[in-house]
C-alpha positions as CSV (number, residue, x, y, z in Angstrom):
1,M,89.5,95.0,97.9
2,E,92.6,94.3,96.0
3,Q,96.1,95.6,96.7
4,E,99.4,95.4,94.9
5,V,102.7,95.0,97.1
6,I,106.3,94.9,96.2
7,V,107.9,91.3,96.8
8,D,111.6,92.1,98.2
9,E,115.1,90.4,97.4
10,K,114.4,87.8,100.3
11,G,110.8,86.9,99.4
12,R,109.1,89.2,101.7
13,I,105.6,91.5,101.2
14,L,104.8,94.3,103.0
15,I,101.1,94.1,103.8
16,P,99.3,97.4,103.8
17,K,98.9,99.0,107.4
18,E,94.6,98.9,106.8
19,T,94.6,95.2,105.7
20,R,96.9,94.4,108.7
21,E,94.6,96.1,111.0
22,K,91.5,94.9,109.5
23,L,93.0,90.9,109.7
24,G,93.8,91.1,113.1
25,L,97.6,90.8,112.5
26,Q,99.8,92.2,114.9
27,A,103.8,92.8,114.4
28,G,105.8,89.6,115.4
29,G,102.3,87.5,115.5
30,K,101.3,84.2,112.9
31,A,99.6,84.3,109.8
32,R,98.5,81.5,107.7
33,L,99.1,81.4,104.0
34,R,97.3,78.6,101.6
35,I,97.4,79.0,97.8
36,E,94.0,78.7,95.7
37,N,93.1,78.5,92.2
38,E,97.1,80.3,91.7
39,K,96.2,82.8,94.4
40,L,97.9,83.3,98.0
41,I,95.6,84.0,100.3
42,I,96.3,85.2,103.9
43,T,94.1,84.4,106.8
44,P,94.9,85.1,110.7
45,P,96.3,82.2,112.5
46,V,93.0,80.1,113.8
47,S,92.6,80.5,117.8
48,P,92.6,77.5,120.2
49,Q,88.8,77.8,120.6
50,E,88.4,78.3,117.0
51,F,90.4,75.1,116.2
52,I,89.0,72.8,118.9
53,K,85.3,74.4,117.4
54,E,86.3,72.7,114.2
55,L,87.0,69.4,116.0
56,E,83.5,69.6,117.3
57,G,81.5,66.5,116.2
58,C,84.7,64.3,114.8
59,I,84.6,62.0,117.6
60,K,81.5,60.1,117.8
61,E,81.3,58.3,120.7
62,G,83.5,57.9,124.0
63,T,86.2,60.4,125.4
64,P,88.9,61.2,122.8
65,A,91.9,59.6,123.6
66,I,93.8,62.9,122.9
67,D,93.6,66.7,124.1
68,P,92.4,68.8,121.0
69,L,95.3,71.1,121.9
70,D,97.8,68.5,121.7
71,L,96.9,67.4,118.4
72,K,97.3,71.2,117.5
73,K,100.6,70.9,118.5
74,M,101.0,68.3,116.3
75,W,100.5,70.4,113.3
76,E,103.1,72.8,114.5
77,P,106.9,72.9,112.9
78,K,109.1,70.9,114.2
79,T,111.5,74.1,115.8
80,K,108.5,75.4,117.6
81,Q,108.0,71.9,119.4
82,A,111.4,72.1,120.3
83,K,110.6,75.3,122.6
84,N,108.1,74.1,124.3
């Protein structure tokens, strides 16, 4: 599915309702953006459960020195960390 959207003067785009619903994007919620082969890819955010699953197998022995959710906080923008 490909749709054409308008970028406003502040750089915002309106994601059509059908697309938001298909991706599970909610008003006020987050989305992930990445550029791949000169294309903008928009995906839903990674849930804590998905994040932990992605990390499974990264630690080969022993007990992790840091909780995976604390590690995720390190990746968040500084402004969000200050609010927590």
